[in-house]
C-alpha positions as CSV (number, residue, x, y, z in Angstrom):
1,M,0.1,0.2,0.3
2,Q,1.4,3.4,-1.0
3,A,2.1,5.7,1.9
4,R,-0.1,8.6,2.0
5,S,1.5,12.0,2.0
6,R,1.3,14.2,4.6
7,Y,0.4,18.1,4.4
8,V,3.3,20.6,5.7
9,P,2.4,23.7,5.9
10,P,5.5,26.4,4.7
11,P,7.5,27.8,7.1
12,S,5.4,31.1,8.4
13,Q,7.5,34.3,7.6
14,P,9.6,35.9,10.4
15,E,7.6,39.0,11.6
16,L,9.2,42.0,11.7
17,D,10.6,43.5,15.1
18,P,7.7,45.7,16.4
19,R,10.1,48.4,16.9
20,F,11.1,48.6,13.5
21,R,7.5,48.3,12.3
22,V,7.0,52.1,11.8
23,P,10.3,53.0,10.5
24,V,10.4,50.5,8.2
25,R,6.6,51.7,7.3
26,L,7.8,55.4,6.9
27,L,11.3,54.7,5.3
28,F,8.9,52.9,2.3
29,Y,6.2,55.7,2.3
30,C,9.2,58.7,2.0
31,A,10.9,56.7,-0.6
32,I,8.0,56.0,-2.9
33,G,6.4,59.4,-2.7
34,F,10.3,61.0,-3.4
35,A,10.7,58.7,-6.4
36,L,7.2,59.6,-8.0
37,Y,7.5,63.3,-7.3
38,L,10.5,63.0,-9.6
39,F,8.9,61.0,-12.2
40,I,5.4,62.3,-12.6
41,P,5.7,65.6,-12.5
42,V,7.9,65.7,-14.7
43,L,6.8,63.4,-17.3
44,L,3.6,65.5,-17.3
45,K,4.8,68.8,-17.5
46,P,5.7,69.1,-21.0
47,L,2.9,67.2,-22.0
48,F,0.1,69.0,-20.2
49,G,1.8,72.5,-18.5
50,L,2.8,73.5,-15.7
51,V,-1.1,73.5,-13.6
52,I,-1.4,70.4,-14.5
53,S,1.7,68.7,-13.4
54,A,1.7,70.7,-10.3
55,T,-1.9,69.7,-9.3
56,I,-3.2,66.7,-10.7
57,G,0.7,65.6,-10.7
58,L,1.0,65.9,-7.0
59,F,-2.4,64.3,-6.6
60,A,-1.6,61.4,-8.4
61,V,2.2,61.1,-6.3
62,A,-0.1,61.2,-3.4
63,F,-2.5,58.7,-3.8
64,I,-0.3,55.7,-5.6
65,T,2.3,56.3,-2.6
66,N,-0.3,56.0,0.0
67,V,-2.1,52.7,-2.0
68,L,1.0,51.1,-2.1
69,T,2.0,51.8,1.6
70,I,-1.4,50.7,2.9
71,R,-1.4,47.6,0.6
72,V,1.4,46.5,1.1
73,F,1.9,47.2,4.9
74,D,-2.2,46.8,6.6
75,R,-4.0,44.7,3.2
76,R,-6.2,47.7,3.7
77,P,-8.3,49.6,1.3
78,I,-7.3,53.3,0.7
79,S,-10.2,54.3,2.3
80,D,-9.1,53.6,5.5
81,I,-7.0,56.9,5.6
82,G,-9.7,58.8,6.5
83,L,-11.6,58.8,2.8
84,G,-14.3,56.6,3.5
85,P,-17.9,57.8,3.1
86,H,-19.2,57.7,6.4
87,G,-19.8,61.5,7.2
88,A,-17.6,62.8,4.3
89,G,-20.3,65.4,3.5
90,R,-20.8,67.0,6.4
91,N,-17.1,68.0,7.5
92,F,-16.2,68.5,3.9
93,V,-18.6,71.3,3.8
94,I,-17.9,72.5,7.5
95,G,-14.4,73.1,6.2
96,M,-15.3,74.5,2.9
97,V,-17.4,76.9,4.9
98,C,-14.6,77.7,7.1
99,G,-11.6,77.9,5.0
100,G,-13.6,79.9,1.8
101,G,-15.6,82.4,4.5
102,S,-12.3,83.2,6.4
103,A,-10.5,84.0,2.9
104,A,-13.3,85.8,1.4
105,L,-13.8,88.1,5.0
106,M,-9.8,88.7,4.8
107,L,-10.0,90.3,1.7
108,L,-13.6,91.7,1.8
109,A,-12.7,93.5,5.1
110,P,-10.5,95.6,3.8
111,I,-12.2,96.7,0.3
112,L,-14.7,97.6,3.2
113,A,-12.4,100.1,5.1
114,G,-11.3,101.4,1.9
115,T,-7.9,100.0,1.8
116,G,-8.4,97.2,-0.9
117,H,-9.5,97.7,-4.4
118,L,-10.7,95.1,-7.4
119,V,-8.7,96.4,-10.3
120,P,-9.8,95.0,-14.2
121,R,-7.1,93.4,-15.8
122,T,-5.8,94.6,-18.6
123,S,-3.8,91.4,-20.3
124,S,-7.0,88.7,-19.6
125,E,-10.6,87.9,-19.4
126,F,-12.5,86.1,-17.9
127,S,-13.9,82.7,-19.5
128,W,-16.6,79.9,-17.9
129,P,-14.0,76.9,-18.9
130,S,-11.1,78.7,-17.5
131,L,-12.8,79.1,-14.2
132,L,-14.0,75.5,-14.2
133,F,-10.8,74.1,-15.0
134,F,-9.2,76.3,-12.1
135,L,-11.5,75.0,-9.8
136,V,-11.0,71.3,-10.3
137,A,-7.2,71.9,-11.0
138,L,-7.0,73.4,-7.1
139,L,-9.4,70.5,-5.9
140,F,-6.5,68.0,-7.1
141,G,-3.7,69.9,-5.9
142,A,-5.2,70.6,-2.4
143,A,-6.6,66.9,-2.1
144,G,-3.0,65.7,-3.0
145,E,-1.5,67.7,-0.6
146,E,-3.2,66.7,2.1
147,V,-3.1,62.9,1.2
148,L,0.4,63.4,1.0
149,F,1.3,65.2,4.4
150,R,-1.4,64.1,6.5
151,G,-2.2,60.5,5.2
152,Y,-1.0,56.9,6.1
153,A,2.6,57.8,7.5
154,F,1.0,61.1,9.5
155,Q,-1.8,59.0,10.9
156,V,0.6,56.1,11.6
157,L,3.0,58.1,13.3
158,I,0.2,59.6,15.6
159,E,-0.6,56.1,16.7
160,K,3.1,55.6,17.4
161,I,4.1,58.7,19.0
162,G,0.9,60.9,19.9
163,P,-1.0,63.9,18.1
164,Y,1.1,66.7,18.8
165,A,4.4,65.5,18.5
166,T,3.0,64.4,14.9
167,V,1.3,67.4,14.4
168,L,3.8,69.9,15.0
169,P,7.2,68.9,13.5
170,V,4.6,67.9,10.6
171,A,3.5,71.5,10.2
172,V,7.4,72.7,10.1
173,F,7.8,70.5,7.5
174,F,4.9,71.7,5.5
175,G,6.1,75.3,5.7
176,F,9.8,74.5,4.8
177,G,8.2,72.4,1.7
178,H,6.8,75.9,0.3
179,A,10.4,78.0,1.0
180,G,10.7,77.6,-2.9
181,N,7.8,79.2,-3.4
182,P,8.2,82.3,-5.7
183,Y,8.6,85.5,-3.3
184,A,8.7,83.3,-0.4
185,T,9.6,85.4,3.2
186,N,10.1,84.0,6.7
187,L,6.5,85.5,7.3
188,S,5.2,83.2,4.5
189,I,6.7,80.2,5.9
190,F,5.8,80.7,9.3
191,N,2.1,81.0,8.3
192,T,2.3,78.4,6.1
193,M,3.3,76.2,9.1
194,L,0.7,77.5,11.0
195,W,-1.5,76.4,8.2
196,G,0.1,72.5,8.5
197,A,-0.8,72.8,12.6
198,L,-4.1,73.9,11.8
199,L,-4.8,71.2,9.1
200,G,-3.4,68.6,11.3
201,F,-5.6,69.8,14.4
202,A,-8.5,69.8,11.6
203,F,-7.7,65.8,11.3
204,L,-7.7,65.6,14.9
205,R,-11.0,66.9,15.3
206,S,-12.5,64.8,12.4
207,H,-10.3,61.7,12.1
208,D,-10.7,61.6,8.4
209,L,-9.1,63.6,5.5
210,W,-12.4,65.6,4.5
211,L,-12.5,68.3,6.9
212,P,-8.8,69.1,5.7
213,I,-9.4,68.8,2.0
214,G,-12.4,71.4,2.5
215,L,-10.6,73.7,4.5
216,H,-7.6,73.7,2.4
217,Y,-9.1,73.8,-1.0
218,S,-11.7,76.3,-0.5
219,W,-8.9,78.8,0.9
220,N,-6.8,78.0,-2.2
221,A,-9.8,79.0,-4.5
222,V,-10.9,82.1,-3.0
223,L,-7.8,83.8,-3.1
224,P,-7.4,84.0,-6.9
225,L,-10.8,84.8,-7.2
226,F,-10.3,88.1,-5.4
227,G,-7.4,88.2,-8.0
228,V,-4.3,87.8,-5.1
229,N,-1.4,86.1,-5.7
230,L,-2.1,82.4,-3.9
231,S,1.6,81.3,-2.6
232,G,3.7,83.0,-4.7
233,L,1.8,81.9,-7.8
234,T,-0.6,84.3,-10.2
235,I,-3.4,82.7,-11.5
236,E,-5.9,84.9,-13.7
237,V,-9.2,83.5,-13.4
238,T,-11.3,86.6,-13.1
239,G,-10.1,89.6,-15.0
240,Y,-9.5,91.6,-11.7
241,S,-6.0,92.2,-10.0
242,Y,-6.5,93.3,-6.0
243,K,-4.5,96.4,-5.1
244,W,-3.6,96.9,-1.5
245,D,-3.1,100.0,0.1
246,L,-1.4,98.2,3.0
247,G,2.1,97.4,2.8
248,P,3.3,94.1,2.2
249,L,3.8,93.1,5.9
250,W,-0.1,93.1,6.2
251,S,-0.6,92.5,2.5
252,G,2.2,89.9,1.8
253,G,3.5,91.8,-1.3
254,N,3.7,89.9,-4.2
255,Y,3.8,86.2,-2.2
256,G,0.0,87.0,-1.8
257,P,-2.0,86.9,1.3
258,E,-0.4,84.1,3.2
259,G,3.0,86.0,3.4
260,G,1.3,89.0,5.6
261,I,-0.4,89.1,9.1
262,L,-4.0,89.4,8.3
263,T,-3.4,85.8,7.4
264,T,-1.7,84.7,10.4
265,I,-4.7,86.6,12.4
266,F,-7.2,84.6,10.3
267,V,-5.4,81.3,10.8
268,I,-5.2,81.7,14.4
269,A,-8.7,82.2,15.0
270,L,-9.6,79.2,12.6
271,F,-8.4,77.3,15.2
272,F,-10.6,78.7,17.5
273,V,-13.7,78.4,15.0
274,L,-12.8,74.6,14.6
275,R,-13.0,73.7,17.7
276,R,-16.9,74.6,18.2
277,A,-17.7,73.6,15.0
278,P,-20.3,70.8,14.5
279,I,-17.8,68.6,13.4
280,V,-18.8,64.6,13.4
281,P,-15.2,62.5,14.6
282,Q,-15.2,59.3,12.2
283,H,-14.0,56.2,13.2
284,N,-10.4,55.6,11.7
285,P,-9.0,52.3,11.9
286,L,-5.2,53.4,11.3
287,V,-5.4,55.6,14.4
288,P,-8.1,53.8,16.8
289,S,-6.8,56.0,19.9
290,L,-8.3,58.8,18.3
291,D,-11.9,57.2,19.1
292,E,-11.3,56.9,22.5
293,Q,-10.1,60.8,22.8
294,A,-13.9,61.6,21.3
Protein backbone atom coordinates (compact mmCIF):
# COMPACT_ATOMS: atom_id res chain seq x y z
CA MET A 1 0.00 0.00 0.00
CA GLN A 2 1.31 3.44 -0.98
CA ALA A 3 2.00 5.72 1.97
CA ARG A 4 -0.38 8.67 2.26
CA SER A 5 1.45 11.96 1.96
CA ARG A 6 1.03 14.33 4.83
CA TYR A 7 0.65 18.06 4.23
CA VAL A 8 3.38 20.11 5.80
CA PRO A 9 2.55 23.84 5.96
CA PRO A 10 5.24 26.19 4.72
CA PRO A 11 7.30 27.85 7.41
CA SER A 12 5.79 31.11 8.54
CA GLN A 13 7.56 34.28 7.54
CA PRO A 14 9.46 35.90 10.37
CA GLU A 15 7.63 38.93 11.71
CA LEU A 16 9.30 42.30 11.69
CA ASP A 17 10.63 43.44 15.06
CA PRO A 18 7.95 45.76 16.54
CA ARG A 19 10.60 48.42 17.10
CA PHE A 20 11.13 48.69 13.35
CA ARG A 21 7.56 48.45 12.08
CA VAL A 22 6.87 52.18 12.01
CA PRO A 23 10.35 53.25 10.77
CA VAL A 24 10.17 50.73 7.91
CA ARG A 25 6.70 51.95 6.93
CA LEU A 26 7.82 55.58 7.01
CA LEU A 27 10.96 54.83 5.02
CA PHE A 28 8.95 52.96 2.39
CA TYR A 29 6.37 55.77 2.24
CA CYS A 30 8.99 58.51 1.85
CA ALA A 31 11.04 56.55 -0.69
CA ILE A 32 8.02 55.79 -2.89
CA GLY A 33 6.72 59.35 -2.62
CA PHE A 34 10.09 60.90 -3.44
CA ALA A 35 10.66 58.60 -6.41
CA LEU A 36 7.21 59.29 -7.83
CA TYR A 37 7.59 63.03 -7.28
CA LEU A 38 10.78 62.99 -9.38
CA PHE A 39 9.00 61.09 -12.16
CA ILE A 40 5.29 61.96 -12.50
CA PRO A 41 5.33 65.81 -12.49
CA VAL A 42 8.35 65.83 -14.80
CA LEU A 43 6.52 63.49 -17.19
CA LEU A 44 3.32 65.56 -17.15
CA LYS A 45 4.84 69.04 -17.47
CA PRO A 46 5.85 68.94 -21.17
CA LEU A 47 2.57 67.23 -22.08
CA PHE A 48 0.04 69.26 -20.07
CA GLY A 49 1.86 72.29 -18.67
CA LEU A 50 2.75 73.62 -15.24
CA VAL A 51 -0.74 73.64 -13.67
CA ILE A 52 -1.51 69.98 -14.42
CA SER A 53 1.95 68.79 -13.39
CA ALA A 54 1.78 70.75 -10.11
CA THR A 55 -1.77 69.81 -9.11
CA ILE A 56 -2.95 66.58 -10.71
CA GLY A 57 0.65 65.34 -10.73
CA LEU A 58 0.91 65.89 -6.98
CA PHE A 59 -2.43 64.15 -6.46
CA ALA A 60 -1.20 61.13 -8.44
CA VAL A 61 2.00 60.98 -6.38
CA ALA A 62 0.09 61.16 -3.09
CA PHE A 63 -2.59 58.66 -4.09
CA ILE A 64 -0.19 56.04 -5.47
CA THR A 65 2.16 56.39 -2.48
CA ASN A 66 -0.67 55.86 0.01
CA VAL A 67 -2.25 52.99 -1.93
CA LEU A 68 1.03 51.09 -2.20
CA THR A 69 2.00 51.60 1.44
CA ILE A 70 -1.33 50.70 3.01
CA ARG A 71 -1.75 47.66 0.75
CA VAL A 72 1.79 46.34 1.30
CA PHE A 73 1.88 46.71 5.09
CA ASP A 74 -1.76 46.58 6.22
CA ARG A 75 -3.78 44.96 3.41
CA ARG A 76 -6.31 47.77 3.79
CA PRO A 77 -8.21 49.84 1.20
CA ILE A 78 -7.18 53.44 0.58
CA SER A 79 -10.43 54.65 2.20
CA ASP A 80 -8.99 53.64 5.60
CA ILE A 81 -6.70 56.69 5.65
CA GLY A 82 -9.78 58.82 6.32
CA LEU A 83 -11.43 58.87 2.90
CA GLY A 84 -14.45 56.72 3.73
CA PRO A 85 -17.95 57.92 2.76
CA HIS A 86 -19.45 58.02 6.26
CA GLY A 87 -19.77 61.65 7.35
CA ALA A 88 -17.68 62.82 4.39
CA GLY A 89 -20.17 65.36 3.11
CA ARG A 90 -20.77 67.07 6.45
CA ASN A 91 -17.10 67.47 7.38
CA PHE A 92 -16.12 68.51 3.85
CA VAL A 93 -18.79 71.22 3.80
CA ILE A 94 -17.74 72.49 7.24
CA GLY A 95 -14.17 72.73 5.94
CA MET A 96 -15.32 74.56 2.81
CA VAL A 97 -17.34 77.08 4.79
CA CYS A 98 -14.56 77.72 7.31
CA GLY A 99 -11.72 77.98 4.78
CA GLY A 100 -13.53 79.85 2.03
CA GLY A 101 -15.47 82.06 4.42
CA SER A 102 -12.36 83.17 6.29
CA ALA A 103 -10.48 83.89 3.04
CA ALA A 104 -13.39 85.94 1.69
CA LEU A 105 -13.76 87.87 4.94
CA MET A 106 -10.02 88.58 5.06
CA LEU A 107 -10.14 90.14 1.58
CA LEU A 108 -13.54 91.85 1.85
CA ALA A 109 -12.62 93.69 5.07
CA PRO A 110 -9.91 95.86 3.42
CA ILE A 111 -12.27 96.63 0.52
CA LEU A 112 -14.94 97.84 2.94
CA ALA A 113 -12.31 99.82 4.85
CA GLY A 114 -11.03 101.42 1.65
CA THR A 115 -7.56 99.88 1.89
CA GLY A 116 -8.12 97.23 -0.80
CA HIS A 117 -9.44 97.62 -4.36
CA LEU A 118 -10.43 95.34 -7.23
CA VAL A 119 -8.83 96.62 -10.45
CA PRO A 120 -9.60 95.23 -13.95
CA ARG A 121 -6.71 93.41 -15.61
CA THR A 122 -5.80 94.53 -19.10
CA SER A 123 -4.04 91.31 -20.04
CA SER A 124 -6.75 88.73 -19.37
CA GLU A 125 -10.45 88.09 -19.81
CA PHE A 126 -12.89 86.00 -17.80
CA SER A 127 -14.12 82.69 -19.23
CA TRP A 128 -16.21 79.99 -17.60
CA PRO A 129 -14.09 77.07 -18.95
CA SER A 130 -10.96 78.65 -17.46
CA LEU A 131 -12.71 79.12 -14.11
CA LEU A 132 -13.95 75.51 -14.08
CA PHE A 133 -10.49 74.21 -14.99
CA PHE A 134 -8.97 76.31 -12.22
CA LEU A 135 -11.44 75.03 -9.60
CA VAL A 136 -10.92 71.37 -10.57
CA ALA A 137 -7.13 71.70 -10.71
CA LEU A 138 -6.99 73.32 -7.27
CA LEU A 139 -9.23 70.60 -5.83
CA PHE A 140 -6.79 67.94 -7.03
CA GLY A 141 -3.87 69.98 -5.71
CA ALA A 142 -5.38 70.49 -2.24
CA ALA A 143 -6.48 66.84 -1.99
CA GLY A 144 -3.02 65.73 -3.09
CA GLU A 145 -1.25 67.80 -0.43
CA GLU A 146 -3.57 66.56 2.31
CA VAL A 147 -3.29 62.91 1.30
CA LEU A 148 0.49 63.23 1.10
CA PHE A 149 1.14 65.25 4.28
CA ARG A 150 -1.70 63.95 6.47
CA GLY A 151 -2.31 60.53 4.98
CA TYR A 152 -0.87 57.13 5.92
CA ALA A 153 2.53 58.17 7.33
CA PHE A 154 1.05 61.04 9.36
CA GLN A 155 -1.62 58.80 10.85
CA VAL A 156 0.77 55.95 11.68
CA LEU A 157 2.96 58.47 13.50
CA ILE A 158 0.01 59.77 15.50
CA GLU A 159 -0.74 56.26 16.71
CA LYS A 160 2.91 55.64 17.53
CA ILE A 161 4.14 58.89 19.17
CA GLY A 162 0.96 60.86 19.83
CA PRO A 163 -1.00 63.62 18.08
CA TYR A 164 0.91 66.78 18.93
CA ALA A 165 4.34 65.16 18.68
CA THR A 166 3.27 64.43 15.08
CA VAL A 167 1.27 67.53 14.11
CA LEU A 168 3.90 70.11 15.04
CA PRO A 169 6.96 68.57 13.26
CA VAL A 170 4.88 67.83 10.15
CA ALA A 171 3.62 71.44 10.21
CA VAL A 172 7.22 72.68 10.25
CA PHE A 173 8.05 70.38 7.34
CA PHE A 174 4.92 71.58 5.52
CA GLY A 175 6.04 75.20 5.96
CA PHE A 176 9.56 74.63 4.67
CA GLY A 177 8.08 72.63 1.80
CA HIS A 178 6.74 75.97 0.49
CA ALA A 179 10.00 77.88 1.05
CA GLY A 180 10.91 77.51 -2.61
CA ASN A 181 7.74 79.24 -3.85
CA PRO A 182 8.21 82.57 -5.65
CA TYR A 183 8.58 85.59 -3.34
CA ALA A 184 8.60 83.40 -0.18
CA THR A 185 9.54 85.22 3.04
CA ASN A 186 10.11 84.23 6.64
CA LEU A 187 6.55 85.32 7.47
CA SER A 188 5.07 83.33 4.58
CA ILE A 189 6.92 80.21 5.77
CA PHE A 190 5.71 80.81 9.34
CA ASN A 191 2.12 81.26 8.14
CA THR A 192 2.37 78.04 6.15
CA MET A 193 3.57 76.26 9.29
CA LEU A 194 0.52 77.68 11.08
CA TRP A 195 -1.62 76.32 8.26
CA GLY A 196 0.07 72.93 8.60
CA ALA A 197 -0.74 72.91 12.32
CA LEU A 198 -4.34 73.97 11.59
CA LEU A 199 -4.82 71.22 9.02
CA GLY A 200 -3.33 68.69 11.44
CA PHE A 201 -5.69 69.94 14.14
CA ALA A 202 -8.57 69.57 11.67
CA PHE A 203 -7.65 65.91 11.23
CA LEU A 204 -7.56 65.42 15.00
CA ARG A 205 -11.07 66.89 15.23
CA SER A 206 -12.60 64.88 12.39
CA HIS A 207 -10.34 61.76 12.25
CA ASP A 208 -10.71 61.95 8.47
CA LEU A 209 -9.22 63.86 5.55
CA TRP A 210 -12.46 65.39 4.33
CA LEU A 211 -12.36 68.29 6.77
CA PRO A 212 -8.71 69.23 6.00
CA ILE A 213 -9.31 68.87 2.26
CA GLY A 214 -12.38 71.14 2.36
CA LEU A 215 -10.54 73.69 4.49
CA HIS A 216 -7.42 73.67 2.30
CA TYR A 217 -9.27 73.68 -1.03
CA SER A 218 -11.74 76.46 -0.31
CA TRP A 219 -9.02 78.79 1.02
CA ASN A 220 -6.89 78.14 -2.07
CA ALA A 221 -9.87 78.64 -4.40
CA VAL A 222 -11.13 81.92 -2.94
CA LEU A 223 -7.81 83.83 -2.97
CA PRO A 224 -7.36 83.85 -6.79
CA LEU A 225 -11.06 84.67 -7.24
CA PHE A 226 -10.25 88.00 -5.57
CA GLY A 227 -7.24 88.48 -7.83
CA VAL A 228 -4.47 87.99 -5.25
CA ASN A 229 -1.45 85.72 -5.59
CA LEU A 230 -1.71 82.24 -4.11
CA SER A 231 1.50 81.22 -2.34
CA GLY A 232 3.52 83.39 -4.72
CA LEU A 233 1.72 82.19 -7.86
CA THR A 234 -0.42 84.46 -10.06
CA ILE A 235 -3.56 82.69 -11.31
CA GLU A 236 -5.66 84.93 -13.56
CA VAL A 237 -9.25 83.64 -13.62
CA THR A 238 -11.58 86.59 -12.98
CA GLY A 239 -10.14 89.46 -15.01
CA TYR A 240 -9.49 91.44 -11.82
CA SER A 241 -6.46 91.99 -9.62
CA TYR A 242 -6.44 93.07 -5.99
CA LYS A 243 -4.57 96.27 -5.15
CA TRP A 244 -3.61 97.08 -1.56
CA ASP A 245 -3.11 100.40 0.18
CA LEU A 246 -1.49 98.40 2.99
CA GLY A 247 2.22 97.60 3.18
CA PRO A 248 3.62 94.11 2.46
CA LEU A 249 3.76 93.29 6.17
CA TRP A 250 -0.05 93.19 6.13
CA SER A 251 -0.78 92.34 2.50
CA GLY A 252 2.01 89.81 1.97
CA GLY A 253 3.43 91.69 -1.02
CA ASN A 254 4.10 89.65 -4.16
CA TYR A 255 3.67 86.37 -2.28
CA GLY A 256 0.02 87.15 -1.66
CA PRO A 257 -1.96 87.42 1.60
CA GLU A 258 -0.42 84.22 2.97
CA GLY A 259 2.78 86.21 3.42
CA GLY A 260 1.14 88.86 5.60
CA ILE A 261 -0.08 89.36 9.16
CA LEU A 262 -3.72 89.27 8.06
CA THR A 263 -3.34 85.56 7.32
CA THR A 264 -1.62 85.01 10.67
CA ILE A 265 -4.63 86.52 12.45
CA PHE A 266 -7.23 84.60 10.48
CA VAL A 267 -5.46 81.24 10.76
CA ILE A 268 -5.22 81.62 14.55
CA ALA A 269 -8.92 82.51 14.62
CA LEU A 270 -9.71 79.36 12.62
CA PHE A 271 -8.32 77.18 15.44
CA PHE A 272 -11.08 78.52 17.71
CA VAL A 273 -13.72 78.18 14.98
CA LEU A 274 -12.83 74.54 14.32
CA ARG A 275 -12.81 73.81 18.03
CA ARG A 276 -16.48 74.85 18.25
CA ALA A 277 -17.64 73.66 14.81
CA PRO A 278 -20.23 70.80 14.72
CA ILE A 279 -17.74 68.29 13.29
CA VAL A 280 -18.62 64.59 13.39
CA PRO A 281 -15.53 62.50 14.33
CA GLN A 282 -15.22 59.41 12.17
CA HIS A 283 -13.81 56.00 13.04
CA ASN A 284 -10.30 55.70 11.63
CA PRO A 285 -8.84 52.16 11.78
CA LEU A 286 -5.27 53.45 11.43
CA VAL A 287 -5.62 55.67 14.49
CA PRO A 288 -7.93 53.83 16.92
CA SER A 289 -6.57 55.82 19.87
CA LEU A 290 -8.41 58.87 18.56
CA ASP A 291 -11.73 57.09 19.11
CA GLU A 292 -10.95 56.95 22.84
CA GLN A 293 -10.29 60.71 22.91
CA ALA A 294 -13.47 61.66 21.02
